[in-house]
C-alpha positions in Angstrom: -58.6 27.5 -8.9 -57.7 26.1 -5.6 -56.5 28.5 -2.9 -54.5 27.7 0.0 -56.9 27.6 2.2 -58.6 24.9 0.0 -55.5 22.2 0.9 -55.6 20.3 4.0 -52.2 19.1 5.6 -51.8 16.1 7.5 -50.5 16.4 11.0 -47.2 15.1 9.8 -46.0 17.9 8.0 -42.7 19.2 9.6 -42.9 22.7 10.6 -39.7 25.0 10.0 -38.7 27.6 12.4 -38.6 31.0 11.2 -35.7 33.4 11.5 -35.0 37.2 10.7 -32.5 39.1 8.6 -31.4 42.7 8.8 -33.5 44.8 5.9 -33.5 48.6 4.9 -36.9 50.4 4.8 -36.1 52.9 1.9 -33.2 51.4 -0.6 -33.2 54.7 -1.8 -32.6 57.0 0.9 -29.0 58.6 1.5 -29.1 57.3 5.7 -30.9 53.7 5.7 -32.9 53.1 8.5 -33.5 49.0 9.3 -36.3 46.4 10.1 -36.5 43.1 10.7 -37.7 40.8 7.5 -39.1 37.2 8.3 -37.8 34.3 6.1 -37.8 30.0 6.7 -35.1 27.7 5.9 -35.8 24.2 4.1 -32.5 22.5 3.6 -34.1 19.4 3.8 -33.9 18.5 0.2 -30.6 20.1 -0.2 -27.6 18.5 -2.0 -24.9 21.0 -0.2 -22.7 23.2 -2.0 -23.0 23.8 -5.5 -26.4 22.8 -5.8 -29.0 25.8 -6.3 -30.4 27.7 -3.7 -34.1 28.7 -4.3 -35.3 32.0 -3.2 -39.0 33.1 -3.2 -40.7 36.3 -2.4 -44.2 35.9 -0.3 -46.9 38.2 -2.1 -50.4 38.8 -1.2 -49.9 36.8 1.8 -47.7 35.7 5.1 -45.4 33.0 4.5 -46.2 30.0 6.4 -44.0 26.9 7.7 -46.0 24.7 5.3 -44.8 26.8 2.6 -41.3 25.5 2.6 -42.3 22.0 4.1 -45.3 20.6 2.0 -44.5 18.5 -1.1 -47.6 19.8 -3.0 -46.3 23.4 -3.6 -44.6 23.5 -6.7 -41.4 25.2 -5.5 -41.0 22.5 -3.1 -41.7 19.9 -5.9 -38.5 21.9 -7.8 -36.4 22.0 -4.7 -36.8 18.1 -4.4 -35.9 17.5 -7.8 -33.2 19.7 -8.1 -31.9 19.0 -4.4 -32.0 23.3 -4.0 -32.0 25.0 -0.3 -35.1 26.6 -0.1 -35.6 30.0 1.3 -38.7 32.2 1.4 -38.6 35.7 2.3 -41.5 37.2 3.8 -43.0 40.3 1.6 -43.0 43.8 3.6 -45.9 44.5 5.1 -47.1 40.9 6.0 -47.4 39.1 9.2 -44.5 39.7 10.9 -42.4 41.9 8.4 -43.3 45.4 9.2 -40.6 48.0 8.3 -42.5 50.9 9.6 -44.6 51.4 13.0 -47.7 52.0 11.4 -49.7 51.8 8.1 -49.9 55.5 7.5 -50.0 56.6 3.8 -46.8 58.2 4.1 -45.3 54.8 5.2 -47.1 52.9 2.9 -45.0 54.2 -0.1 -42.5 51.8 0.8 -45.0 49.1 -0.1 -46.2 50.3 -3.4 -43.0 50.7 -5.0 -41.7 47.2 -6.4 -38.2 48.5 -6.5 -38.1 48.1 -2.7 -39.4 44.4 -3.0 -36.9 43.9 -5.4 -33.9 45.3 -3.4 -35.1 43.2 -0.3 -34.6 40.0 -2.3 -31.4 41.1 -3.8 -29.7 42.3 -0.4 -31.3 38.9 1.3 -29.2 37.1 -1.9 -26.2 38.9 -0.4 -26.8 38.0 3.2 -27.1 34.3 2.6 -24.9 33.6 -0.4 
């Protein structure tokens, strides 16, 4: 099985800039607190309004510009076929998407509950659609 690190990219792969969205630390708290969650946008293949938007959430690794710009990745192949807008959201606690100031056991509780990540994606969907 190949890992991402096994794939070599040429120097002409276009790199996409990242952006941030306002995210909620604990979607089930009565008083929300916020943090910045990173995502990328690839509209290179998008057919415009009426065409699909493909969301993906990074998992087990930070999202990278090549995740949304290199045609060898499956999600990019699908985006080309369907003329889709591609929006990968970085999973909480990876690279630049930290909802808490430290990695204490108490704060890591926001990582281990899958419902938090699903709510992140649902909120992100509402932000961009």
